[in-house]
N, C-alpha and C positions, 0 to 999 in steps of 0.2 A: 657511599654513599647509600642516602633513607629510602627506603619505600615509595614513600609520597616525591621522592624529588625525580626519583628513576619512571613516576606514572604522569606527573606534571609533564617531563621533557615527550616523555612519547606522547605524551595528546598534544602536544604541542606542532609535533612532529605531522600527528595526523591533522590538524586543521590548517597545515598550512602544506600542506599535499592538496588540501582540498582547494585553497583559495586561488593557491597556482593551477589548478584545472580549469576552476571556473572564470578567471582570466582570458584561458582561451575559448570556450565556448554554452552558454547557458540555455542551448534552444534546445527544446521537447522532441523528441527524438519516439515519445510513443504515441500510441492511440489514444490515451487517455488528456484529459482537458487539464491542463495545469495551470496554476493561477501565472506563475512568472513567465505566463507567452505574455502577459499584457505589456510586464513593465518592458521600457527601453534596456538595451544591455547594459548601460553605466550603472543603470537604477538596480536591477537586478543583481550585477555583482556588486554593489556595495551593499544590497539587504544581506547575501552572501556572509561578505565577509564582517557583518553586526552579527548577527549571528551565533558566527564562528569566537567572536570577539567574548559578548553576552555567554557566551557558552561553555568556552572554557574557563573564564570568571568561575562561573559560577558551580562545575563541578570540581574546581582547584578548592573552593570555598565550603563545597560541600567532602570532602577530604581532608583539608584541614576540622574541621568541629567534628569529623568522625562520626557525622550522621552516618543513619542505619540507613541501608537503599532495601533492606528487604517491607518494607513501609510504603504500602501504593498508597497510601493517602499523601502523604508530606510530599512522595514523587509528585503526584496529582497536584498539588499544592503549590512545589517548585515552576511544573514544566507550565506553569499558571503566571506565574511572576513572571518565567525566561520572558514568554508572550506577548506580556505588557510589557518591560521593559526592553525587548525589541524595537515593540509598536513604538512606543514613542521616542525612539533614542531616530528611527528611520524616518518618522515621519514632522522631529524636531529640525532633520537636515534638509530634508526635501521641500521644507515653511517654512522655514527659516523663525519660527516660537515654539517655545515647550508647549506642549499638547500632556494632557492628560489620559489615560485609560482608563477607562472603572469597568468595578468588580462584573456591573451586571452586562457589560458589554462584553468579557470574557468568554461569560455562564450563558450565554446567550448566540454564542458565533455556535455556529451548525458545525466548520470545521473540528473547536475546540473540542467539544464533545464528543466529536466519536477518535477524534487523537485520544483521549485518557481515556477511554474501553480500551486500546491497547498499549496505554502506558508501561505494560511491563514487556511487550518486545520494540517497543516503541525506546525506552526510556530505560528502564531497568537492567535489563539485560549486560548493553552498551557498558553502564557505568561497571557492573561487577567482571565483565570480560575485561577492564583496565586494570584493575585490580590482581583476577586470575582468568588467565588464558585457559583452561580447565575448570570454571566454576561448575558446582553443583548444575547451576541452572540452566546453565548454557547447555548442557551433557543432556539435561532430561529433554530441551525441547529440541534441539537438534542434531543428536545422535540418534544411529549411528550413523549419517550421511555426512555429520561435520564433528568430530570427537575434538576438535579445539580451533577455538577465535582465530585464526590465521590474523596478520598487518591486513591484506587483502581485506576480510571479512570484515575485521572490524570497524576499520577504514569505510566498508559500505554499510553498514549500521547506522555507523556517526553522520555519512550523506540522509541518509533516507529520514533522518531525526534530524537535519538541519531542512530538508524539503518539506518536512508535515509542518515544522516550524513555521516556515516563508509562505503553504499555503492558509496556515490558520491565519498569521501576519497581516496577509493581503486581501486574504477574508476582511477581517474587519474593518481593513481599510476600503475598501469598493460597498461596505454595507452601510459606512457610518460617513467616510467625511468624501467620495463620490461625487458630490454636491460641490466642495470645494476647486470651485475650475485651475485655482493655480497647481492644485497637487495633482490632477488629471495632465496638467499641462507641461509641467516638472517628472510624472513616474508614468507616464503610458505612452504606448505606442501611438504613433500618427494614427493608422486605422482606430482606436478606442477613446479619441478623444469627444465622442460624437455619446449622446446620454442613451440616445438610440442603441448603437453596438454596442454601448458597455453594458447596457440590461441586458442584449440579449446574450454578451459573455456570458455575465452572471447567473442565468438562466440555465444556460448549457451547464455554469460547473455544479451548480445547486441540485438542479435532476440529476448529473453525474454521482455526487455526493451522495443523495438519499437512495437511490440505486446502493452505490455501496454497501452503506449502512444496513438495507434491509435484505436487502440478497448476496453483494459480491460477497460481502468479508461472512458472512454464515455460512455460504457457500464453501468459501475458504477455512474457515473451520474446518467446517466438518470434513477435507475433502486435505487435512495438514497440513496447508498452505499459507504462506507469506509475503503478499510482496512490497519490495525493495525498491525506492527509488537510489539508481546508483551516479555520482557524478564521473563523466568521467571527460579529455581534453576537447574529442566533438562533441558532446552536448548530453541530456541529461535520458536516463533509460528507466526502463523498467522492467521488471522480471522478478516471475515468482520461483522461490524456493520452500523446501522441503521446511514445515514444520508443525511438532506435537504441541499442541491446541487445544488436548482432552479436557481440560480443567475450564478452559472456555467454555468448551462446547456445554460442561453443562450446567454455566452459569446463563445460559444466552433465554430471554424468556420475549413473549408476545411477537412481532413482525418476523424478528430475527426466527425464533425458535419456529412459527410456522413454515417461513422457508427450508429450513432443515427436515421437516416433516415431509413437505411437498415432493423434494428431492428424493427421501424415502418413497413416500407413495408412488412416486414416476418407477424409482429404480426395481421395484416390485411387480408393477405393472408392464414395466417391459421389461422382465425375466421371464413373467409369466406369457405373455404374447410369444418370448420368443420359444418357448418352450410348446405352445402353441400352434404354431407354424411350423417348428421342425416334426410334431408330430402329423399336423398335417402334412404337411413334405413328403415325408416316408409311407403315408396313407396311401400318398394320390401317385406315387412315385410304385408303389407296388403293386396301386391295383393296374396302372396305365400298363407297366410289365406284364401282368398277369395275363388282362382283357386282349392286348397288341399283341401280344405271343400267341396267345390262341386263335386267334386270327389270322395271323401269320402261319400259324402250324398248319387251318384249316383248309386255305387259300394252297398251299405247297404239298397239300394231301392230296386235294382237288386238282392241280397240275399233276402230279404223279399218275395217280386215277385216273386221270384223264388221255398220258400218254400211251396207254398200255392199250389203247384200243386203238 
């Protein structure tokens, strides 16, 4: 059996397991807002199935064309194309007629812009690991905590990719198509059918995403961590894992860089306060010990002298 056929079979097994788990529950078990929370259970399962199908076809196409996965710009373009295809397929299924997503809609999507910044961890590493479980990029990112991509780890990477794609797709839908009542009626849970409840949810998600981009992401980069969305039979969970992100740290600019600088300043001040309080505590303890000791000594001597008479 050729190498490509082995990879395709392995990829098919991964997505089959993910779809199987999605049939049980896609309830958000994390403390973060997830746009899948908007959808009725049947709609969220359909979205995951559509993403898996399109993603598998796209990866097989890349393998057959012998594409170079090292080109970040190419992977970003593939990622955007994938979001466009999934959005159109999902909307067509639930609206009943073909809908086209423009390039401008993709590029102005907040979720898409943030996802593209993490394209290496999000998309490039899973692709490399399909070909070689111990590839240099994986080792450089996750060693020594993880030395090779196990089946469960690789599956988790693809689950994370699927959830991030679903975020991008649904963000486009609530931004561009939430005014269409037929789409709201067919997709959203009953408590999100009103414009007010939907707008409240959207504002909460935008706020969370903005904080993630400006504070949480640079903080994670600085702490060498990466957040993974994982799908289990009991729901969707979020966990932080170790990841070497020194290259990303060197490329931070503007607000994210200011966040890292503030963290460094806070760490410096905090350590200095520790030293000051430690020195002050030692001095206070010495003073109290000396003074109180001398007072007790004088009182004791006074008592002894008084007993002599």
